[in-house]
N, C-alpha and C positions, 0 to 999 in steps of 0.2 A: 907806417911806411911799407910799401910793397917791396918785393925782392929786387926789382930793377932800380929802385930809388936809392941814391947815395947821399949821405950828409956831406956837404962841402964846407960848411962853416956854421959855428954856433957860438953865441955869446950871451952872457948875462948882461942885460941892459935895462933901459927905461924908455918908455914911449911917452911923449908929452901928455896925451890925454888918457892913456890906459894904465900908466904906472909901471912898476917893476915886473920884469919877466925875462924870458929867454927867447932870443931871436934866432931862428934856424933857417939856413939856406940849403936846399937840396938841389939835385940836378933837375927837379920837376916843379918845385914850389917854394914859397916863402911862408913861414909860420911864426906866430908869436904866442907863446904860452905864458899866461899870467901866473906869477908865483907869489907866495906869501912866506916870509921868513920870521923867525923868532930869535931875538938877540939872546934871550936867557939861556938857550941851549944850542945856539948856532945851527938851527935846522932850517931847511928851505924845502918847500913842497910845491909841486905844480898843481894849480887849481883847475884851470881849463884853457883850452885853445881858443884864443880870441880872434886871431887872424890866421887864415889858411887859404891862400889862393895860388893857382897855377902861375908859372912864369909867363905864360902867354897873356895873362890878364894884367900884368904890370905894364903901365903905360909910360912911366917916366921914373928915372932914378937920378938923384943928384945929392950933393953934399952942401951944407950951408953952415954958417956960424964962424965967428972969429975965436971966441974963447970957449963957448959951449958948442962944440961941433956936433952936427947931427947928420945921419944918413936919412934922406927923405925918399919915400917910395909912394908913388901914386898908382892906384890900381882900380880896376872896374869891380864894383860890388853890386849887390842887389839894390842898394839905395842910390846908385850912381857912382861916379868916380870919387874916391876918397884919398886923402893924403895922410900918411903916417910919418912921424919924425922920431927916430930912434937915436938915443945917446949911446954910441959905441966907441971903443977905443981908437980904431983905425978906420975913419970914414972913407979914406981913399981906397983902401984895399977892399972894403965892403962894396963900394961903388963898382970897382973893377970886376970883382968876382960875380956880382949880380948880373952885370952886362954880359960877361963871358958865359955865364950859365944860360942866359936868355938866348944868346946866339946858338949855343950847342943844342938847346931845347928846340929851336926852330928847325935845325938841320936833322933832327931825328926822324 
């Protein structure tokens, strides 16, 4: 992160296709870092950043699910537009915070 970038929200979660990791929202981008944990000694380490795109490349944000709620994010990637579905605790607040960060990013 550069000096002008601020972390707005971060949560341990799981993405449907990528598995367990940490979802991070900053005032400039959204990132997902893959993690690997060990039950034997309760350790968790970050392996690699799988998703890292600026907020202006996010095309759509919504929540879905009745019992297993997910925050869904569509973004432009090198392979075209992709959708990612993250299992987070408060899908409503993630949706609101991402949309708010996008608006503030546009106004910079």
